[in-house]
PQR file with spaces between the fields and no chain letter, atoms N, CA, C, O and H, PARSE charges and radii, in Angstrom:
ATOM       1  N    UNK     1      62.701   80.746  113.279 -0.4000 1.5000
ATOM       2  CA   UNK     1      61.573   79.839  113.179 -0.0000 2.0000
ATOM       3  C    UNK     1      61.925   78.694  112.228  0.5500 1.7000
ATOM       4  O    UNK     1      62.511   78.920  111.169 -0.5500 1.4000
ATOM       5  N    UNK     2      61.574   77.498  112.600 -0.4000 1.5000
ATOM       6  CA   UNK     2      61.849   76.323  111.793 -0.0000 2.0000
ATOM       7  C    UNK     2      60.782   76.160  110.723  0.5500 1.7000
ATOM       8  O    UNK     2      59.587   76.216  111.016 -0.5500 1.4000
ATOM       9  H    UNK     2      61.098   77.315  113.460  0.4000 1.0000
ATOM      10  N    UNK     3      61.206   75.960  109.497 -0.4000 1.5000
ATOM      11  CA   UNK     3      60.262   75.735  108.399 -0.0000 2.0000
ATOM      12  C    UNK     3      59.863   74.261  108.394  0.5500 1.7000
ATOM      13  O    UNK     3      60.718   73.377  108.352 -0.5500 1.4000
ATOM      14  H    UNK     3      62.176   75.914  109.259  0.4000 1.0000
ATOM      15  N    UNK     4      58.574   74.011  108.437 -0.4000 1.5000
ATOM      16  CA   UNK     4      58.076   72.643  108.429 -0.0000 2.0000
ATOM      17  C    UNK     4      57.858   72.163  107.009  0.5500 1.7000
ATOM      18  O    UNK     4      57.547   72.946  106.113 -0.5500 1.4000
ATOM      19  H    UNK     4      57.879   74.729  108.471  0.4000 1.0000
ATOM      20  N    UNK     5      58.026   70.867  106.818 -0.4000 1.5000
ATOM      21  CA   UNK     5      57.699   70.272  105.529 -0.0000 2.0000
ATOM      22  C    UNK     5      56.190   70.298  105.357  0.5500 1.7000
ATOM      23  O    UNK     5      55.441   70.269  106.333 -0.5500 1.4000
ATOM      24  H    UNK     5      58.279   70.230  107.546  0.4000 1.0000
ATOM      25  N    UNK     6      55.762   70.351  104.127 -0.4000 1.5000
ATOM      26  CA   UNK     6      54.326   70.276  103.855 -0.0000 2.0000
ATOM      27  C    UNK     6      54.046   69.021  103.049  0.5500 1.7000
ATOM      28  O    UNK     6      54.873   68.569  102.258 -0.5500 1.4000
ATOM      29  H    UNK     6      56.371   70.374  103.334  0.4000 1.0000
ATOM      30  N    UNK     7      52.880   68.479  103.265 -0.4000 1.5000
ATOM      31  CA   UNK     7      52.424   67.309  102.521 -0.0000 2.0000
ATOM      32  C    UNK     7      51.053   67.608  101.964  0.5500 1.7000
ATOM      33  O    UNK     7      50.325   68.460  102.473 -0.5500 1.4000
ATOM      34  H    UNK     7      52.208   68.846  103.907  0.4000 1.0000
ATOM      35  N    UNK     8      50.719   66.900  100.923 -0.4000 1.5000
ATOM      36  CA   UNK     8      49.380   66.992  100.354 -0.0000 2.0000
ATOM      37  C    UNK     8      48.434   66.123  101.175  0.5500 1.7000
ATOM      38  O    UNK     8      48.833   65.089  101.711 -0.5500 1.4000
ATOM      39  H    UNK     8      51.311   66.207  100.510  0.4000 1.0000
ATOM      40  N    UNK     9      47.183   66.551  101.268 -0.4000 1.5000
ATOM      41  CA   UNK     9      46.156   65.749  101.913 -0.0000 2.0000
ATOM      42  C    UNK     9      45.869   64.543  101.026  0.5500 1.7000
ATOM      43  O    UNK     9      45.662   64.684   99.821 -0.5500 1.4000
ATOM      44  H    UNK     9      46.859   67.392  100.833  0.4000 1.0000
ATOM      45  N    UNK    10      45.857   63.367  101.625 -0.4000 1.5000
ATOM      46  CA   UNK    10      45.567   62.138  100.893 -0.0000 2.0000
ATOM      47  C    UNK    10      44.186   61.650  101.323  0.5500 1.7000
ATOM      48  O    UNK    10      43.984   61.332  102.495 -0.5500 1.4000
ATOM      49  H    UNK    10      46.025   63.252  102.605  0.4000 1.0000
ATOM      50  N    UNK    11      43.228   61.586  100.387 -0.4000 1.5000
ATOM      51  CA   UNK    11      41.882   61.118  100.747 -0.0000 2.0000
ATOM      52  C    UNK    11      41.916   59.713  101.351  0.5500 1.7000
ATOM      53  O    UNK    11      42.774   58.898  101.013 -0.5500 1.4000
ATOM      54  H    UNK    11      43.392   61.844   99.435  0.4000 1.0000
ATOM      55  N    UNK    12      40.989   59.456  102.228 -0.4000 1.5000
ATOM      56  CA   UNK    12      40.827   58.164  102.900 -0.0000 2.0000
ATOM      57  C    UNK    12      41.975   57.817  103.849  0.5500 1.7000
ATOM      58  O    UNK    12      42.152   56.651  104.201 -0.5500 1.4000
ATOM      59  H    UNK    12      40.292   60.118  102.503  0.4000 1.0000
ATOM      60  N    UNK    13      42.747   58.809  104.263 -0.4000 1.5000
ATOM      61  CA   UNK    13      43.798   58.590  105.240 -0.0000 2.0000
ATOM      62  C    UNK    13      43.206   58.741  106.635  0.5500 1.7000
ATOM      63  O    UNK    13      42.401   59.641  106.877 -0.5500 1.4000
ATOM      64  H    UNK    13      42.602   59.756  103.977  0.4000 1.0000
ATOM      65  N    UNK    14      43.599   57.873  107.544 -0.4000 1.5000
ATOM      66  CA   UNK    14      43.117   57.936  108.918 -0.0000 2.0000
ATOM      67  C    UNK    14      44.096   58.773  109.740  0.5500 1.7000
ATOM      68  O    UNK    14      45.295   58.498  109.777 -0.5500 1.4000
ATOM      69  H    UNK    14      44.253   57.142  107.348  0.4000 1.0000
ATOM      70  N    UNK    15      43.553   59.802  110.398 -0.4000 1.5000
ATOM      71  CA   UNK    15      44.339   60.635  111.295 -0.0000 2.0000
ATOM      72  C    UNK    15      43.859   60.340  112.712  0.5500 1.7000
ATOM      73  O    UNK    15      42.667   60.443  113.000 -0.5500 1.4000
ATOM      74  H    UNK    15      42.578   60.025  110.368  0.4000 1.0000
ATOM      75  N    UNK    16      44.768   59.981  113.579 -0.4000 1.5000
ATOM      76  CA   UNK    16      44.424   59.688  114.963 -0.0000 2.0000
ATOM      77  C    UNK    16      44.582   60.951  115.791  0.5500 1.7000
ATOM      78  O    UNK    16      45.350   61.843  115.431 -0.5500 1.4000
ATOM      79  H    UNK    16      45.737   59.897  113.345  0.4000 1.0000
ATOM      80  N    UNK    17      43.863   61.027  116.890 -0.4000 1.5000
ATOM      81  CA   UNK    17      43.879   62.212  117.743 -0.0000 2.0000
ATOM      82  C    UNK    17      44.804   61.969  118.926  0.5500 1.7000
ATOM      83  O    UNK    17      44.727   60.939  119.595 -0.5500 1.4000
ATOM      84  H    UNK    17      43.239   60.303  117.183  0.4000 1.0000
ATOM      85  N    UNK    18      45.675   62.934  119.168 -0.4000 1.5000
ATOM      86  CA   UNK    18      46.631   62.845  120.255 -0.0000 2.0000
ATOM      87  C    UNK    18      45.895   62.909  121.596  0.5500 1.7000
ATOM      88  O    UNK    18      44.891   63.608  121.733 -0.5500 1.4000
ATOM      89  H    UNK    18      45.738   63.771  118.625  0.4000 1.0000
ATOM      90  N    UNK    19      46.404   62.181  122.568 -0.4000 1.5000
ATOM      91  CA   UNK    19      45.830   62.215  123.909 -0.0000 2.0000
ATOM      92  C    UNK    19      46.944   62.528  124.908  0.5500 1.7000
ATOM      93  O    UNK    19      48.096   62.729  124.526 -0.5500 1.4000
ATOM      94  H    UNK    19      47.220   61.613  122.457  0.4000 1.0000
ATOM      95  N    UNK    20      46.588   62.564  126.179 -0.4000 1.5000
ATOM      96  CA   UNK    20      47.581   62.806  127.230 -0.0000 2.0000
ATOM      97  C    UNK    20      48.444   61.575  127.477  0.5500 1.7000
ATOM      98  O    UNK    20      49.500   61.674  128.102 -0.5500 1.4000
ATOM      99  H    UNK    20      45.651   62.400  126.489  0.4000 1.0000
ATOM     100  N    UNK    21      48.011   60.435  127.001 -0.4000 1.5000
ATOM     101  CA   UNK    21      48.750   59.194  127.170 -0.0000 2.0000
ATOM     102  C    UNK    21      49.852   59.090  126.113  0.5500 1.7000
ATOM     103  O    UNK    21      49.788   59.766  125.087 -0.5500 1.4000
ATOM     104  H    UNK    21      47.153   60.354  126.494  0.4000 1.0000
ATOM     105  N    UNK    22      50.856   58.252  126.356 -0.4000 1.5000
ATOM     106  CA   UNK    22      51.893   58.055  125.331 -0.0000 2.0000
ATOM     107  C    UNK    22      51.268   57.542  124.028  0.5500 1.7000
ATOM     108  O    UNK    22      50.323   56.753  124.046 -0.5500 1.4000
ATOM     109  H    UNK    22      50.908   57.703  127.190  0.4000 1.0000
ATOM     110  N    UNK    23      51.809   58.002  122.914 -0.4000 1.5000
ATOM     111  CA   UNK    23      51.278   57.594  121.619 -0.0000 2.0000
ATOM     112  C    UNK    23      51.640   56.139  121.333  0.5500 1.7000
ATOM     113  O    UNK    23      52.806   55.747  121.384 -0.5500 1.4000
ATOM     114  H    UNK    23      52.577   58.643  122.900  0.4000 1.0000
ATOM     115  N    UNK    24      50.609   55.351  121.030 -0.4000 1.5000
ATOM     116  CA   UNK    24      50.787   53.925  120.748 -0.0000 2.0000
ATOM     117  C    UNK    24      50.112   53.572  119.434  0.5500 1.7000
ATOM     118  O    UNK    24      49.184   54.252  118.996 -0.5500 1.4000
ATOM     119  H    UNK    24      49.662   55.669  120.988  0.4000 1.0000
ATOM     120  N    UNK    25      50.578   52.517  118.819 -0.4000 1.5000
ATOM     121  CA   UNK    25      50.009   52.035  117.570 -0.0000 2.0000
ATOM     122  C    UNK    25      48.586   51.538  117.821  0.5500 1.7000
ATOM     123  O    UNK    25      48.362   50.768  118.755 -0.5500 1.4000
ATOM     124  H    UNK    25      51.332   51.964  119.174  0.4000 1.0000
ATOM     125  N    UNK    26      47.627   51.966  117.007 -0.4000 1.5000
ATOM     126  CA   UNK    26      46.254   51.499  117.193 -0.0000 2.0000
ATOM     127  C    UNK    26      46.077   50.017  116.872  0.5500 1.7000
ATOM     128  O    UNK    26      45.089   49.414  117.293 -0.5500 1.4000
ATOM     129  H    UNK    26      47.810   52.592  116.249  0.4000 1.0000
ATOM     130  N    UNK    27      47.006   49.426  116.142 -0.4000 1.5000
ATOM     131  CA   UNK    27      46.888   48.020  115.773 -0.0000 2.0000
ATOM     132  C    UNK    27      47.534   47.087  116.806  0.5500 1.7000
ATOM     133  O    UNK    27      46.907   46.126  117.252 -0.5500 1.4000
ATOM     134  H    UNK    27      47.808   49.916  115.800  0.4000 1.0000
ATOM     135  N    UNK    28      48.795   47.372  117.187 -0.4000 1.5000
ATOM     136  CA   UNK    28      49.530   46.446  118.065 -0.0000 2.0000
ATOM     137  C    UNK    28      49.814   47.006  119.454  0.5500 1.7000
ATOM     138  O    UNK    28      50.299   46.282  120.324 -0.5500 1.4000
ATOM     139  H    UNK    28      49.305   48.153  116.825  0.4000 1.0000
ATOM     140  N    UNK    29      49.519   48.285  119.672 -0.4000 1.5000
ATOM     141  CA   UNK    29      49.708   48.965  120.950 -0.0000 2.0000
ATOM     142  C    UNK    29      51.171   49.211  121.324  0.5500 1.7000
ATOM     143  O    UNK    29      51.458   49.531  122.477 -0.5500 1.4000
ATOM     144  H    UNK    29      49.125   48.873  118.965  0.4000 1.0000
ATOM     145  N    UNK    30      52.092   49.071  120.383 -0.4000 1.5000
ATOM     146  CA   UNK    30      53.500   49.385  120.639 -0.0000 2.0000
ATOM     147  C    UNK    30      53.686   50.892  120.682  0.5500 1.7000
ATOM     148  O    UNK    30      52.940   51.635  120.044 -0.5500 1.4000
ATOM     149  H    UNK    30      51.858   48.811  119.446  0.4000 1.0000
ATOM     150  N    UNK    31      54.678   51.341  121.431 -0.4000 1.5000
ATOM     151  CA   UNK    31      54.988   52.766  121.477 -0.0000 2.0000
ATOM     152  C    UNK    31      55.472   53.225  120.111  0.5500 1.7000
ATOM     153  O    UNK    31      56.172   52.495  119.408 -0.5500 1.4000
ATOM     154  H    UNK    31      55.284   50.738  121.950  0.4000 1.0000
ATOM     155  N    UNK    32      55.092   54.438  119.744 -0.4000 1.5000
ATOM     156  CA   UNK    32      55.449   54.993  118.445 -0.0000 2.0000
ATOM     157  C    UNK    32      56.683   55.878  118.540  0.5500 1.7000
ATOM     158  O    UNK    32      56.950   56.488  119.575 -0.5500 1.4000
ATOM     159  H    UNK    32      54.523   55.031  120.314  0.4000 1.0000
ATOM     160  N    UNK    33      57.426   55.936  117.450 -0.4000 1.5000
ATOM     161  CA   UNK    33      58.570   56.830  117.332 -0.0000 2.0000
ATOM     162  C    UNK    33      58.168   58.024  116.496  0.5500 1.7000
ATOM     163  O    UNK    33      57.670   57.865  115.381 -0.5500 1.4000
ATOM     164  H    UNK    33      57.209   55.440  116.609  0.4000 1.0000
ATOM     165  N    UNK    34      58.379   59.230  117.026 -0.4000 1.5000
ATOM     166  CA   UNK    34      58.076   60.440  116.277 -0.0000 2.0000
ATOM     167  C    UNK    34      59.144   60.626  115.205  0.5500 1.7000
ATOM     168  O    UNK    34      60.335   60.697  115.508 -0.5500 1.4000
ATOM     169  H    UNK    34      58.784   59.360  117.931  0.4000 1.0000
ATOM     170  N    UNK    35      58.708   60.704  113.951 -0.4000 1.5000
ATOM     171  CA   UNK    35      59.625   60.857  112.826 -0.0000 2.0000
ATOM     172  C    UNK    35      59.787   62.328  112.480  0.5500 1.7000
ATOM     173  O    UNK    35      60.905   62.829  112.359 -0.5500 1.4000
ATOM     174  H    UNK    35      57.740   60.646  113.705  0.4000 1.0000
ATOM     175  N    UNK    36      58.656   63.018  112.319 -0.4000 1.5000
ATOM     176  CA   UNK    36      58.699   64.438  111.972 -0.0000 2.0000
ATOM     177  C    UNK    36      57.334   65.068  112.194  0.5500 1.7000
ATOM     178  O    UNK    36      56.335   64.380  112.403 -0.5500 1.4000
ATOM     179  H    UNK    36      57.747   62.611  112.417  0.4000 1.0000
ATOM     180  N    UNK    37      57.317   66.395  112.143 -0.4000 1.5000
ATOM     181  CA   UNK    37      56.074   67.153  112.214 -0.0000 2.0000
ATOM     182  C    UNK    37      55.941   67.872  110.878  0.5500 1.7000
ATOM     183  O    UNK    37      56.859   68.566  110.442 -0.5500 1.4000
ATOM     184  H    UNK    37      58.129   66.955  111.973  0.4000 1.0000
ATOM     185  N    UNK    38      54.797   67.700  110.237 -0.4000 1.5000
ATOM     186  CA   UNK    38      54.563   68.310  108.922 -0.0000 2.0000
ATOM     187  C    UNK    38      53.281   69.136  108.970  0.5500 1.7000
ATOM     188  O    UNK    38      52.504   69.048  109.921 -0.5500 1.4000
ATOM     189  H    UNK    38      54.052   67.136  110.592  0.4000 1.0000
ATOM     190  N    UNK    39      53.076   69.934  107.936 -0.4000 1.5000
ATOM     191  CA   UNK    39      51.845   70.705  107.787 -0.0000 2.0000
ATOM     192  C    UNK    39      51.026   70.089  106.661  0.5500 1.7000
ATOM     193  O    UNK    39      51.523   69.893  105.552 -0.5500 1.4000
ATOM     194  H    UNK    39      53.707   70.005  107.164  0.4000 1.0000
ATOM     195  N    UNK    40      49.761   69.786  106.959 -0.4000 1.5000
ATOM     196  CA   UNK    40      48.819   69.311  105.951 -0.0000 2.0000
ATOM     197  C    UNK    40      47.569   70.168  106.087  0.5500 1.7000
ATOM     198  O    UNK    40      46.907   70.149  107.124 -0.5500 1.4000
ATOM     199  H    UNK    40      49.358   69.946  107.860  0.4000 1.0000
ATOM     200  N    UNK    41      47.252   70.910  105.052 -0.4000 1.5000
ATOM     201  CA   UNK    41      46.093   71.812  105.064 -0.0000 2.0000
ATOM     202  C    UNK    41      46.090   72.715  106.297  0.5500 1.7000
ATOM     203  O    UNK    41      45.082   72.813  106.997 -0.5500 1.4000
ATOM     204  H    UNK    41      47.791   70.926  104.209  0.4000 1.0000
ATOM     205  N    UNK    42      47.212   73.368  106.558 -0.4000 1.5000
ATOM     206  CA   UNK    42      47.375   74.309  107.678 -0.0000 2.0000
ATOM     207  C    UNK    42      47.159   73.665  109.050  0.5500 1.7000
ATOM     208  O    UNK    42      46.773   74.350  109.998 -0.5500 1.4000
ATOM     209  H    UNK    42      48.031   73.288  105.990  0.4000 1.0000
ATOM     210  N    UNK    43      47.397   72.386  109.163 -0.4000 1.5000
ATOM     211  CA   UNK    43      47.254   71.643  110.423 -0.0000 2.0000
ATOM     212  C    UNK    43      48.572   70.929  110.705  0.5500 1.7000
ATOM     213  O    UNK    43      49.141   70.286  109.823 -0.5500 1.4000
ATOM     214  H    UNK    43      47.711   71.829  108.394  0.4000 1.0000
ATOM     215  N    UNK    44      49.052   71.050  111.950 -0.4000 1.5000
ATOM     216  CA   UNK    44      50.245   70.311  112.347 -0.0000 2.0000
ATOM     217  C    UNK    44      49.900   68.830  112.448  0.5500 1.7000
ATOM     218  O    UNK    44      48.943   68.457  113.126 -0.5500 1.4000
ATOM     219  H    UNK    44      48.590   71.573  112.666  0.4000 1.0000
ATOM     220  N    UNK    45      50.667   67.999  111.784 -0.4000 1.5000
ATOM     221  CA   UNK    45      50.460   66.555  111.820 -0.0000 2.0000
ATOM     222  C    UNK    45      51.757   65.901  112.281  0.5500 1.7000
ATOM     223  O    UNK    45      52.823   66.134  111.712 -0.5500 1.4000
ATOM     224  H    UNK    45      51.445   68.301  111.232  0.4000 1.0000
ATOM     225  N    UNK    46      51.647   65.077  113.324 -0.4000 1.5000
ATOM     226  CA   UNK    46      52.795   64.374  113.873 -0.0000 2.0000
ATOM     227  C    UNK    46      52.908   63.027  113.164  0.5500 1.7000
ATOM     228  O    UNK    46      52.027   62.175  113.279 -0.5500 1.4000
ATOM     229  H    UNK    46      50.781   64.887  113.787  0.4000 1.0000
ATOM     230  N    UNK    47      53.992   62.850  112.440 -0.4000 1.5000
ATOM     231  CA   UNK    47      54.219   61.619  111.686 -0.0000 2.0000
ATOM     232  C    UNK    47      55.002   60.669  112.596  0.5500 1.7000
ATOM     233  O    UNK    47      56.145   60.937  112.966 -0.5500 1.4000
ATOM     234  H    UNK    47      54.708   63.542  112.346  0.4000 1.0000
ATOM     235  N    UNK    48      54.364   59.563  112.943 -0.4000 1.5000
ATOM     236  CA   UNK    48      54.971   58.560  113.815 -0.0000 2.0000
ATOM     237  C    UNK    48      55.164   57.261  113.048  0.5500 1.7000
ATOM     238  O    UNK    48      54.546   57.037  112.008 -0.5500 1.4000
ATOM     239  H    UNK    48      53.435   59.345  112.643  0.4000 1.0000
ATOM     240  N    UNK    49      56.030   56.414  113.579 -0.4000 1.5000
ATOM     241  CA   UNK    49      56.299   55.134  112.927 -0.0000 2.0000
ATOM     242  C    UNK    49      56.243   54.019  113.956  0.5500 1.7000
ATOM     243  O    UNK    49      56.809   54.136  115.043 -0.5500 1.4000
ATOM     244  H    UNK    49      56.532   56.596  114.425  0.4000 1.0000
ATOM     245  N    UNK    50      55.557   52.934  113.606 -0.4000 1.5000
ATOM     246  CA   UNK    50      55.482   51.757  114.463 -0.0000 2.0000
ATOM     247  C    UNK    50      56.505   50.740  113.963  0.5500 1.7000
ATOM     248  O    UNK    50      56.401   50.244  112.841 -0.5500 1.4000
ATOM     249  H    UNK    50      55.098   52.839  112.723  0.4000 1.0000
ATOM     250  N    UNK    51      57.491   50.434  114.802 -0.4000 1.5000
ATOM     251  CA   UNK    51      58.526   49.461  114.429 -0.0000 2.0000
ATOM     252  C    UNK    51      57.943   48.054  114.289  0.5500 1.7000
ATOM     253  O    UNK    51      58.369   47.281  113.431 -0.5500 1.4000
ATOM     254  H    UNK    51      57.576   50.837  115.714  0.4000 1.0000
ATOM     255  N    UNK    52      56.979   47.733  115.129 -0.4000 1.5000
ATOM     256  CA   UNK    52      56.380   46.398  115.119 -0.0000 2.0000
ATOM     257  C    UNK    52      55.584   46.136  113.842  0.5500 1.7000
ATOM     258  O    UNK    52      55.738   45.088  113.215 -0.5500 1.4000
ATOM     259  H    UNK    52      56.633   48.361  115.826  0.4000 1.0000
ATOM     260  N    UNK    53      54.740   47.081  113.461 -0.4000 1.5000
ATOM     261  CA   UNK    53      53.881   46.919  112.279 -0.0000 2.0000
ATOM     262  C    UNK    53      54.536   47.422  110.999  0.5500 1.7000
ATOM     263  O    UNK    53      54.068   47.128  109.899 -0.5500 1.4000
ATOM     264  H    UNK    53      54.615   47.933  113.970  0.4000 1.0000
ATOM     265  N    UNK    54      55.621   48.181  111.144 -0.4000 1.5000
ATOM     266  CA   UNK    54      56.308   48.772  109.996 -0.0000 2.0000
ATOM     267  C    UNK    54      55.356   49.652  109.181  0.5500 1.7000
ATOM     268  O    UNK    54      55.252   49.517  107.962 -0.5500 1.4000
ATOM     269  H    UNK    54      56.001   48.420  112.037  0.4000 1.0000
ATOM     270  N    UNK    55      54.656   50.564  109.892 -0.4000 1.5000
ATOM     271  CA   UNK    55      53.746   51.467  109.200 -0.0000 2.0000
ATOM     272  C    UNK    55      53.759   52.844  109.835  0.5500 1.7000
ATOM     273  O    UNK    55      54.141   53.022  110.992 -0.5500 1.4000
ATOM     274  H    UNK    55      54.741   50.673  110.882  0.4000 1.0000
ATOM     275  N    UNK    56      53.332   53.807  109.042 -0.4000 1.5000
ATOM     276  CA   UNK    56      53.290   55.189  109.472 -0.0000 2.0000
ATOM     277  C    UNK    56      51.941   55.486  110.122  0.5500 1.7000
ATOM     278  O    UNK    56      50.898   55.063  109.622 -0.5500 1.4000
ATOM     279  H    UNK    56      53.022   53.663  108.103  0.4000 1.0000
ATOM     280  N    UNK    57      51.966   56.210  111.229 -0.4000 1.5000
ATOM     281  CA   UNK    57      50.755   56.600  111.946 -0.0000 2.0000
ATOM     282  C    UNK    57      50.736   58.125  112.006  0.5500 1.7000
ATOM     283  O    UNK    57      51.692   58.738  112.481 -0.5500 1.4000
ATOM     284  H    UNK    57      52.813   56.553  111.635  0.4000 1.0000
ATOM     285  N    UNK    58      49.661   58.736  111.532 -0.4000 1.5000
ATOM     286  CA   UNK    58      49.532   60.190  111.535 -0.0000 2.0000
ATOM     287  C    UNK    58      48.645   60.613  112.700  0.5500 1.7000
ATOM     288  O    UNK    58      47.541   60.098  112.873 -0.5500 1.4000
ATOM     289  H    UNK    58      48.884   58.238  111.146  0.4000 1.0000
ATOM     290  N    UNK    59      49.142   61.557  113.497 -0.4000 1.5000
ATOM     291  CA   UNK    59      48.416   62.003  114.682 -0.0000 2.0000
ATOM     292  C    UNK    59      48.272   63.517  114.645  0.5500 1.7000
ATOM     293  O    UNK    59      49.229   64.235  114.354 -0.5500 1.4000
ATOM     294  H    UNK    59      50.039   61.975  113.356  0.4000 1.0000
ATOM     295  N    UNK    60      47.065   63.997  114.944 -0.4000 1.5000
ATOM     296  CA   UNK    60      46.813   65.431  115.037 -0.0000 2.0000
ATOM     297  C    UNK    60      46.514   65.790  116.485  0.5500 1.7000
ATOM     298  O    UNK    60      45.993   64.982  117.253 -0.5500 1.4000
ATOM     299  H    UNK    60      46.287   63.414  115.181  0.4000 1.0000
ATOM     300  N    UNK    61      46.856   67.017  116.835 -0.4000 1.5000
ATOM     301  CA   UNK    61      46.589   67.520  118.180 -0.0000 2.0000
ATOM     302  C    UNK    61      45.333   68.368  118.111  0.5500 1.7000
ATOM     303  O    UNK    61      45.381   69.529  117.704 -0.5500 1.4000
ATOM     304  H    UNK    61      47.279   67.674  116.211  0.4000 1.0000
ATOM     305  N    UNK    62      44.231   67.800  118.501 -0.4000 1.5000
ATOM     306  CA   UNK    62      42.950   68.502  118.441 -0.0000 2.0000
ATOM     307  C    UNK    62      42.581   69.048  119.806  0.5500 1.7000
ATOM     308  O    UNK    62      42.828   68.405  120.826 -0.5500 1.4000
ATOM     309  H    UNK    62      44.192   66.858  118.832  0.4000 1.0000
ATOM     310  N    UNK    63      41.993   70.227  119.827 -0.4000 1.5000
ATOM     311  CA   UNK    63      41.494   70.822  121.056 -0.0000 2.0000
ATOM     312  C    UNK    63      40.084   70.278  121.287  0.5500 1.7000
ATOM     313  O    UNK    63      39.120   70.774  120.705 -0.5500 1.4000
ATOM     314  H    UNK    63      41.792   70.749  118.999  0.4000 1.0000
ATOM     315  N    UNK    64      39.970   69.280  122.120 -0.4000 1.5000
ATOM     316  CA   UNK    64      38.704   68.588  122.350 -0.0000 2.0000
ATOM     317  C    UNK    64      37.647   69.534  122.922  0.5500 1.7000
ATOM     318  O    UNK    64      36.455   69.357  122.668 -0.5500 1.4000
ATOM     319  H    UNK    64      40.753   68.877  122.594  0.4000 1.0000
ATOM     320  N    UNK    65      38.073   70.530  123.689 -0.4000 1.5000
ATOM     321  CA   UNK    65      37.112   71.460  124.299 -0.0000 2.0000
ATOM     322  C    UNK    65      36.378   72.287  123.242  0.5500 1.7000
ATOM     323  O    UNK    65      35.286   72.789  123.508 -0.5500 1.4000
ATOM     324  H    UNK    65      39.041   70.674  123.895  0.4000 1.0000
ATOM     325  N    UNK    66      36.957   72.436  122.052 -0.4000 1.5000
ATOM     326  CA   UNK    66      36.334   73.236  121.006 -0.0000 2.0000
ATOM     327  C    UNK    66      35.335   72.425  120.163  0.5500 1.7000
ATOM     328  O    UNK    66      34.656   72.994  119.309 -0.5500 1.4000
ATOM     329  H    UNK    66      37.844   72.029  121.836  0.4000 1.0000
ATOM     330  N    UNK    67      35.237   71.122  120.388 -0.4000 1.5000
ATOM     331  CA   UNK    67      34.327   70.310  119.602 -0.0000 2.0000
ATOM     332  C    UNK    67      32.879   70.608  119.954  0.5500 1.7000
ATOM     333  O    UNK    67      32.570   70.877  121.115 -0.5500 1.4000
ATOM     334  H    UNK    67      35.789   70.660  121.082  0.4000 1.0000
ATOM     335  N    UNK    68      31.979   70.565  118.962 -0.4000 1.5000
ATOM     336  CA   UNK    68      30.553   70.752  119.273 -0.0000 2.0000
ATOM     337  C    UNK    68      30.027   69.541  120.059  0.5500 1.7000
ATOM     338  O    UNK    68      30.472   68.410  119.865 -0.5500 1.4000
ATOM     339  H    UNK    68      32.230   70.346  118.019  0.4000 1.0000
ATOM     340  N    UNK    69      29.101   69.807  120.919 -0.4000 1.5000
ATOM     341  CA   UNK    69      28.562   68.725  121.779 -0.0000 2.0000
ATOM     342  C    UNK    69      27.479   67.962  121.069  0.5500 1.7000
ATOM     343  O    UNK    69      26.914   67.024  121.632 -0.5500 1.4000
ATOM     344  H    UNK    69      28.740   70.726  121.077  0.4000 1.0000
């Protein structure tokens, strides 16, 4: 089993939700490069990077069916 890096939760950080579509930057719509997968508060977080904006984008894989209506 691969040991994942862990990060501390940073308040006021925006986490985007993964979809079936290719991951794109919310600002410029460029395709994102997956840098690594880390654990934050027992949640897998996909750390992506936008080459165009030069910024990190954090994406979580949420089970939408489990959300309350």
